C-alpha positions as CSV (number, residue, x, y, z in Angstrom):
1,M,119.8,79.6,111.3
2,D,119.2,83.0,109.4
3,V,118.3,86.2,111.3
4,T,114.6,85.8,110.9
5,S,114.7,82.0,112.7
6,V,116.8,83.5,115.5
7,I,114.0,86.1,116.4
8,N,110.8,84.2,115.8
9,A,112.7,81.3,118.2
10,V,113.5,83.5,121.3
11,S,110.0,85.3,120.3
12,A,108.4,81.6,120.7
13,A,110.4,81.0,123.3
14,V,109.7,84.1,125.6
15,T,106.2,84.2,124.6
16,D,105.8,80.3,126.2
17,A,107.4,81.1,129.2
18,V,105.4,84.2,129.6
19,T,101.9,82.5,129.0
20,E,103.1,79.7,131.7
21,S,103.9,82.0,134.0
22,I,100.0,83.1,134.0
23,P,97.1,81.1,136.2
24,E,95.0,79.8,133.7
25,G,91.3,82.1,133.6
26,Y,93.8,85.1,133.4
27,V,94.4,87.2,129.9
28,T,97.6,88.1,128.8
29,V,98.5,91.7,127.6
30,R,99.3,90.7,124.2
31,E,95.4,88.5,123.8
32,L,94.1,92.0,125.0
33,L,95.4,93.8,122.6
34,Y,94.8,91.3,119.3
35,K,91.6,90.4,120.2
36,G,89.9,93.2,122.7
37,W,87.9,92.5,125.4
38,L,85.2,92.5,123.4
39,G,86.8,89.7,121.0
40,L,88.0,87.7,123.9
41,L,84.1,87.5,125.5
42,A,82.8,86.6,122.0
43,E,85.4,84.3,121.3
44,K,84.0,82.2,124.6
45,G,80.2,82.5,123.3
46,E,79.6,85.1,126.5
47,I,78.4,88.1,124.7
48,P,75.8,87.6,121.5
49,L,77.2,88.2,117.8
50,W,74.5,91.0,117.5
51,L,76.9,93.1,120.1
52,W,80.0,92.2,118.9
53,I,78.6,92.9,115.1
54,S,77.5,96.4,116.6
55,A,81.1,97.2,118.6
56,I,82.9,97.0,115.5
57,V,79.9,99.2,113.9
58,F,80.7,101.7,116.7
59,C,84.5,101.7,115.8
60,A,84.0,102.7,113.0
61,V,81.4,105.7,113.3
62,L,83.6,106.5,116.1
63,G,86.6,106.7,113.7
64,Y,85.0,109.0,111.4
65,L,83.6,111.2,113.6
66,L,86.6,111.6,115.6
67,G,88.6,112.2,112.3
68,S,86.1,114.9,111.2
69,I,87.5,116.9,113.9
70,N,89.7,118.9,111.8
71,C,92.2,121.2,113.9
72,A,93.4,123.4,111.3
73,V,90.1,124.2,110.7
74,V,89.3,124.5,114.5
75,I,92.4,126.5,115.0
76,S,92.5,128.8,112.1
77,K,88.7,130.1,112.8
78,L,88.9,130.2,116.7
79,K,92.3,131.6,116.6
80,Y,92.2,133.6,114.0
81,G,88.8,134.0,112.8
82,D,90.0,132.8,109.3
83,D,89.5,129.3,107.3
84,I,93.1,127.8,106.7
85,R,91.0,126.1,103.3
86,K,90.9,129.7,101.7
87,H,95.2,130.1,101.6
88,G,98.3,128.4,100.5
89,S,97.4,125.1,99.4
90,G,94.0,125.0,100.7
91,N,94.7,121.9,101.9
92,A,93.5,121.9,106.2
93,G,96.8,120.2,107.5
94,A,100.2,121.1,109.8
95,T,101.8,122.1,106.9
96,N,99.4,124.7,105.4
97,M,99.1,126.0,108.8
98,S,102.8,126.1,109.5
99,R,102.9,128.7,106.3
100,T,100.5,130.3,106.8
101,Y,100.0,131.2,110.5
102,G,103.4,130.3,112.0
103,K,105.2,127.3,113.4
104,S,103.3,127.4,116.7
105,A,100.0,126.8,114.4
106,G,101.4,123.8,112.6
107,I,102.4,122.4,115.9
108,A,98.7,122.6,117.7
109,T,97.0,121.1,114.2
110,L,99.8,118.0,114.4
111,L,99.4,117.3,117.8
112,G,95.4,117.7,117.4
113,D,95.1,115.3,114.9
114,V,97.4,112.6,116.3
115,L,95.5,113.0,119.9
116,K,92.3,112.6,117.9
117,T,93.5,109.5,115.9
118,V,95.2,108.0,118.8
119,A,92.2,108.6,121.3
120,A,90.2,106.5,118.3
121,V,92.2,103.2,117.7
122,S,93.2,103.0,121.5
123,V,89.4,102.7,122.0
124,A,89.1,100.1,119.4
125,R,92.0,98.3,120.1
126,F,90.4,97.9,124.0
127,L,87.1,96.7,122.9
128,C,87.5,94.8,119.4
129,G,91.4,94.3,119.3
130,D,94.2,95.2,117.1
131,V,92.5,94.4,113.5
132,I,89.1,96.6,114.3
133,A,91.7,99.2,115.4
134,Y,93.4,99.7,112.2
135,M,90.3,99.4,110.3
136,T,89.1,102.8,113.0
137,G,92.2,104.2,112.0
138,M,91.0,103.9,108.3
139,F,88.0,105.4,109.3
140,C,89.7,108.3,110.8
141,A,91.6,108.6,108.0
142,L,88.5,109.0,105.9
143,G,86.8,111.4,108.4
144,H,90.2,113.6,108.3
145,A,90.2,113.8,104.2
146,F,86.6,114.1,103.9
147,P,84.9,115.9,107.1
148,C,81.0,115.9,107.6
149,Y,81.8,118.5,109.7
150,Y,83.2,121.2,107.1
151,G,81.8,120.1,103.9
152,F,83.7,117.4,103.3
153,R,86.8,119.3,102.4
154,G,89.7,118.1,104.9
155,G,93.4,117.5,105.2
156,K,95.5,114.4,103.3
157,C,95.9,112.5,106.5
158,V,99.8,112.5,106.6
159,A,99.4,113.5,110.6
160,V,96.6,110.7,111.0
161,T,97.9,107.8,109.4
162,A,101.6,108.1,111.6
163,A,99.1,108.7,114.5
164,M,97.9,105.1,113.8
165,A,100.8,103.4,112.8
166,L,102.7,105.3,116.1
167,A,99.5,103.9,118.3
168,L,99.4,100.6,116.7
169,D,102.7,99.4,115.8
170,P,105.6,101.8,117.3
171,V,108.5,100.1,115.1
172,V,106.6,100.7,111.5
173,F,105.9,103.9,112.2
174,I,110.1,104.4,112.9
175,I,110.5,103.1,110.1
176,A,108.1,105.1,108.0
177,F,109.7,108.1,109.9
178,A,112.5,107.9,109.1
179,V,112.1,107.6,104.8
180,F,109.7,110.7,105.3
181,A,113.2,112.6,107.6
182,L,115.5,111.5,104.7
183,V,113.5,112.2,101.9
184,L,112.6,115.7,103.2
185,A,115.8,116.6,104.0
186,G,117.1,115.5,100.7
187,T,113.9,117.6,98.7
188,K,112.4,119.6,101.0
189,Y,109.1,118.4,99.3
190,V,106.9,117.5,102.1
191,S,104.4,115.7,99.8
192,L,107.4,113.8,98.1
193,A,108.2,112.5,101.8
194,S,104.7,111.8,102.4
195,I,103.4,109.7,99.5
196,S,107.3,108.0,100.4
197,A,106.0,107.2,104.1
198,A,103.2,106.1,103.0
199,L,104.0,103.6,100.4
200,M,106.7,101.9,103.0
201,Y,103.9,101.8,105.7
202,P,101.7,98.4,104.0
203,L,105.0,96.9,102.8
204,V,106.7,97.1,106.5
205,L,103.9,95.9,108.3
206,N,103.7,93.2,105.2
207,N,107.3,92.4,106.3
208,L,107.2,92.3,109.6
209,M,103.4,90.6,110.1
210,K,105.6,87.6,108.6
211,I,108.6,88.0,110.5
212,R,106.2,87.8,113.7
213,Y,103.5,85.2,112.9
214,G,104.5,84.0,109.6
215,H,101.7,86.0,107.3
216,G,99.5,88.8,107.3
217,D,95.9,89.5,107.7
218,L,93.4,92.1,107.3
219,R,96.0,95.3,108.9
220,I,97.7,94.8,106.1
221,V,94.4,95.7,103.8
222,F,93.9,98.8,105.6
223,A,97.1,99.9,106.1
224,L,97.4,99.7,101.6
225,A,93.5,101.5,102.2
226,V,95.1,104.2,104.0
227,C,98.4,104.2,101.5
228,V,95.9,104.8,98.6
229,L,93.8,107.2,100.4
230,I,97.1,109.2,100.8
231,I,98.5,108.7,97.2
232,F,94.8,109.9,95.6
233,L,94.9,113.2,97.7
234,H,98.2,114.0,97.0
235,R,97.5,113.7,93.5
236,E,97.9,117.6,92.4
237,N,101.0,117.8,94.4
238,I,102.1,114.3,92.2
239,K,101.4,117.0,89.1
240,R,103.4,119.9,90.5
241,L,106.5,117.6,91.1
242,I,106.3,116.5,87.9
243,D,106.0,119.8,86.4
244,G,108.4,121.2,88.8
245,K,106.2,123.5,90.3
246,E,105.7,122.2,93.4
247,N,107.2,124.5,96.9
248,K,109.5,123.3,98.9
249,F,108.6,123.7,102.6
250,S,109.9,126.1,105.1
251,F,108.3,127.7,108.3
252,K,108.5,131.4,107.4
253,K,104.8,132.6,106.7
254,N,103.5,133.7,103.1
255,G,101.6,136.2,104.3
256,G,98.3,134.2,104.2
257,K,98.3,134.4,100.4
258,R,96.9,131.8,98.5
259,N,99.9,130.5,96.1
260,S,98.5,130.2,92.0
261,S,100.2,126.8,92.1
262,E,98.8,125.2,94.7
263,K,95.2,125.0,93.9
């Protein structure tokens, strides 16, 4: 018997034991997380179809609008009276904030982007379940990259995707973050580390879902869409990496000057 068979057998035994111990009519946490409150009601025919569809649309809109709150732009304007997109790489993200305004600005931006994403996917997960939560995370990433509040010029979705993975599947997050940390430690290129972690996201999720359930579903499609988006947003970084012109990461401020190699 291989490791996968053992994991599946133990998981099935635990699930059966827990399910049998719950009185009839009660909902398990696992069911609630996977299907969502409205999803369970829709499955039982207790709410109309239009309400279920409206809830899905609401989650998508919520994800995009929360994602559009770009913390780098907000912090740079409120605290520094400036626009981060005029400095460094021109990217509205935590890395550029660290390079331009210092470590504390980068950390504040990272925390803000993580919190907005966790809020969006958590609401979606409670209402509509796991699959719609992944869809909401994808729309949050789209909002972060193309924010409606700031002329559709935003960040590169790395922190948003990390928060999405952390909130929805911590095991996937840990593996992807380990890849990010190893690549960053070995190369000092945040862009290369980000792309490497993004590529791992759908691959790891797919493999874990096959181990747990024996198959994948739309969650992998949404994770893959976010991966493709991150790679697209890093296209200029990829060109600089190939040309050997990409800047290496440092917490040292650059004095707010825009680097011509990072346009």
